[in-house]
N, C-alpha and C positions, 0 to 999 in steps of 0.2 A: 140766935140764927147764925151768928159768927161762929159760935162754938160748934154748931151742927155742921157747918161747912168745913170747919177744921177737922172734925172726925171723919167726915166723908172723904176729905182730901187725903187723910193719912191711911185710910183703909186699903186702898189699892197698893200702897207701898208695903204695908205689913203683909199682905197676901203674897206678894212677890218674894218677900224675905223668907216667909215660911216655905215657899216652894223651893227656894235655894237651899234652905236648911235640910229639907227632906231629901233633895238630890244629893247634897253632900253626905248625908247620913247613909244613903244607899250606896254611894261611891266608897264610903269608908268601910262598909260591911263586906265589900268584894275581897279585899286582901284577907280578911278573917276567914272567909270560906276557903280560899286557897291554902291557907295555913292548916286548916282542919284536914283538907285532903292530904297534905304532906304528912301530917301526924298519923293519919290512917295508913298511908303507905309504909311509913317507918315502922309502925306497929306490926303490920303484916310481914314485912321483911325480917323483923326481929323474931316473930314467931317461927317463920320458916328456918331461920338460922339456928334456933334452939333445937329443931328437929334433926339437924345434921350431926353425924358423929364427930367429935372433936379429935383432931390429930395430935393434940398436945400430949395425950396419955399413951399414944402408940410408940413414940420415939424411945422412951426408956425400955419398953418391952422388947423392941427390935435390938437395941443395944445390948440388953441383958442376954437375949438369945444368942447373939453373935459372940459375945464374950464367953458364954458357957460352952458353945461349940468349939471355940478356939482352945479353951482350957482342956476340953475333952480330947481334942485332936493332939494337943501337946502331951497329955498324959499317956495316950495310946502310943504315940511315937517314942516317948521315953521308955515305956514298958517294953515295946518291941526291940529297942536298941539294947536294953538290959538283957532281954531274953536271948538276943543274937550273941551278945558278948559272953553270956553264960554257956551257950551251946558251943561257941568256939573254944572256950577254956576246957570244957568237958571233952571235946574231940581231941585236943592236944594231949590232955592227960591220958585218955584212953589209948591213943596211938603210941605214946611214950611207954605205957605199961606193956603193950603188945610187943614193942621192939625189944625191951629189956628181957621179957620172957622168951622171945625168939632167940636172943643171944645165949641165954642160959641153956635152953634145950639143944641149941646147935653145938655148943662147946662139949656137952656130954655126948652128943651123937658122934662128933669127930673122933673122940677118944675111943669110944666103944667100937665104932665102925672100922677104924684102922686096926685095932686088935683082932677084930673078927676076920678081916681080910688077910692078916698075917698068918692066921692059923687055918683059914679056909678060903683059898683064893679062887672063888667062882663069882666074879663080879656080875655077870648076867643073871645068874640065879639069885644072888643076894639082892640085887636091885629089884628083881621081880617079886621076891618074897616080901621085901619091905613095902612095896606097893600093895601086895595082897593083904598083909597084916593091917595096913591103914584102911583099906576098903572094908575088911571084916570088922574093924573097930567102929567105923561109922555105921555099918549095917546093924550091928548089935544095939547101938544107941538108938537107932530109929525104931527097931523092933520093940525094945524095952520101954519106949516112950521117954527116954532121957534127953532126947533132942527132937525138935519138930521135924516131921518128914517133909522133904522137898516135893513140890508139885511138879511132876514129870510131864514132859511133852516131847514130841519129835523135834519141835523147833528148838527146845532147850538142848537136846542132845546134839543137834547140828551146830548150835552156837558154841558148845563146849568141845567140839572135835579138835579144832586148831590149838586151843590152850592145852588140851590133854596131850596132843602130839608133841608140842614144844616141851611139856613137862616130862614126857617119856624120854625124849632124846637127851634132854639136859641131865636127867637123873642117871641114866645108864652110862653116859660118857663121863660123868663125874666119878661114878663108881669104878669105871675102868681105869681112869687116871689115878685114883687112889691106890689101885692095885699095882700100878706100874712104877710109880715114883714116890718119893717121900711126900707125906701129907702136907708139909709146909710148902713144898714147891707147887703142888696143885693149888693151894690157896693163894700163892703169889700170882700165879697165872689168872686165877679167877678174880683177882683184884681189879683186873681190867674190865670187869663187867659194866661199870658206869660209862666208859667210852663206847662200848658196844650198845648199851641201852640208849645213849644219846643219839647214836647213829640210827638205831631202829625207830626211835620216836620221831626223828626227822623224816625218815623215809615213809613210814607207814601211818603216823599220826599227824604229820605236818607240824609238829611241835619244835620250835626253835628256842634257844636260850641265849642269854647275853654273852658277850665275848669273854668276860672273866670266868664264866662257868666252863666254857670250852678250854680256856687256858689252864684252868685248874686240873684238867684231865691229863695234860702233858706230863707232869711229874709222875703220875700213876703209871702211864705207859712206859716212861723211861725206867722207872723202878722195876717194872716187870721184865723189861729187856735186860737190864744189868743183872738181876737176880737169876734169870734163866741162863745167862752166859756163864755165871760162876757156880751154878748148881752142880754138885758132884753126882747126883743121881739123875741128871738130865737125860731124857730120852725123847726123841721126836714124837713117838707115839703118845707118851705121857703129856707132852706139851700140847699136841694137836687135840687130844680128847678133852683136856681142860679148857682149851680155847673154844672148842665146839660146844661145850656145856654153857659157856658165856653167851654165845649166840642163841642157843636153844632156850635158855631161861629168859633172855631178853625178849625173844619172840613170844614166849608164854605170857609175859607180863603185858606186852603190847596187845596181843590177841584177846587177853582177858578184858582189857579196856574197850576194845573195838566191838567184839562179837557179843559181849554180855551187857551192853548198854540197855538193850530192850528189857532185860530182866533185872535191872538194878533195883527197881522198886518192888520186886516180888518178895512178899514178907517171909515166905518159907525158904527163900534162897539166901541164907545167911552166908558170910564168908566161910564158916566151918563146913556148911553143907556144900558150898561150891567146890571147895577143895576135896571134900569127900567124894563127890561125883567125878571130879577130874581124876582122882586116884584110882577109882574103880575102872574108868575108861582106860587109863594108862596101863593098869595091870593086864587088861584084856589085850591091849595092843602089843605089849612086850612079851607076853607068855609064849607065843609061837617062836619068837626069835631066841628066847631063853633056852627052849628045848633043842633048838638047832645048834646054837653056838656052844653050849655046854654039854651037848650030846646026851640029852635026857636029864634025869634028876640025879645029881651027884650024891654020893654018900656023905655022911656027916663026919667022916674021919678027918682028924686034924693032921696037917703036914708037920706040925711041931710035936715032937715026941713027948709023951707023958700027959697029954691033954685028952680028957675023956670026951666021948661024943655028946654027952649031956651038957658039958660046958660049952661046946661049940653051938649047940642048939640054943642055950640061954643067951649067948652073945648075939646070935642071929635075931632072936625075938626082941631082945633089948634094943638093938640098933634099929630094928624095924619100927618099934613103937616110938622111939625118940625121933626118928626121921619124920614120921607122920605128925607128931606133936609140934615140932619146930616149923614145919611147913604150914600146918594149919594156922598157927599163930601168926606167921608171916603174911598169910593171906588176909587176916584181920587187919594187919597194919597197912597192907597194900590198898585196902578199900578207901583210905583217907589220904593217900599220898600219890604223887605221880610216879611213873615207872623209873625215871632217872633218880628221883629221891630214894626210891626203894633200892636201886642199885648202889647208891652211895652208902646207904645204911648197911647194905650187904658187904661192902668193902670194909667199912669200919669194924664190922663183926670179925673180920679175918686178921685184924691187927693183934 
């Protein structure tokens, strides 16, 4: 009985204990459920992260592309600089060649031309024939296909009118001066062409130069003045015509730079073709005045006894061809230099 009471007494206590254990177990399981949810979320986030493109592999690609572009730009720049340097050297070499050839033809022309004027003193006719022979020389080359034909237009003819006028005046006044005074004196006066060229460039082109450049022109002018004062064959007409040729040729060079700018890139208008067209226009301009001042076409009779007419004719044709060649080459040089540089080169030629 006592034992039964003891069992009965303990039973309620055990039931309470079991209930507490059950509650504790249930409470213990709650954190486990939360942890499972966290694992599930982490797994979902991890799967979504795997689907995104990784930027780690893009950075080297961008850097490589940038580096390649930089290297390409550097190579292009280096190639462009090298090409520009080669072009500059080629231009200098070509200009130097034309200047040397210009000097060579001019020396020959001066000798032949003076001999021609000594035996046949008709400067207007001689200068006109020289222009005519040059125009015929160019025309034959165009007809025979030896030189590309220039593309003609009224605009081009108008642009060439002033250069042709300056060339006509410069040529005829030079020829008259050669016939009046010694050839050395004419070249002395024509040595002042750089000073005239600088003046024309400043007035018509707005080009100015540094003070040393202008100071370097003073000795040239003084030398011309002293030589003129001591020249035995000095005549005012010879001096005036030589100085007039300086102004005329300076204006020709300036006008060529101004009016021909629009046609500078015309492929058929080479320096040789430009001078050929100017020569033809100058011939047509001078022809009427030649017939007036020399009273028609003079005979080929030499004023020096013992010289045949055919010899006179040979000298006329030789001086005409040399005149055209040296001027044509000088135009090729003028294409790459300024008018005053051209005038300086022209002065050195007379030394």
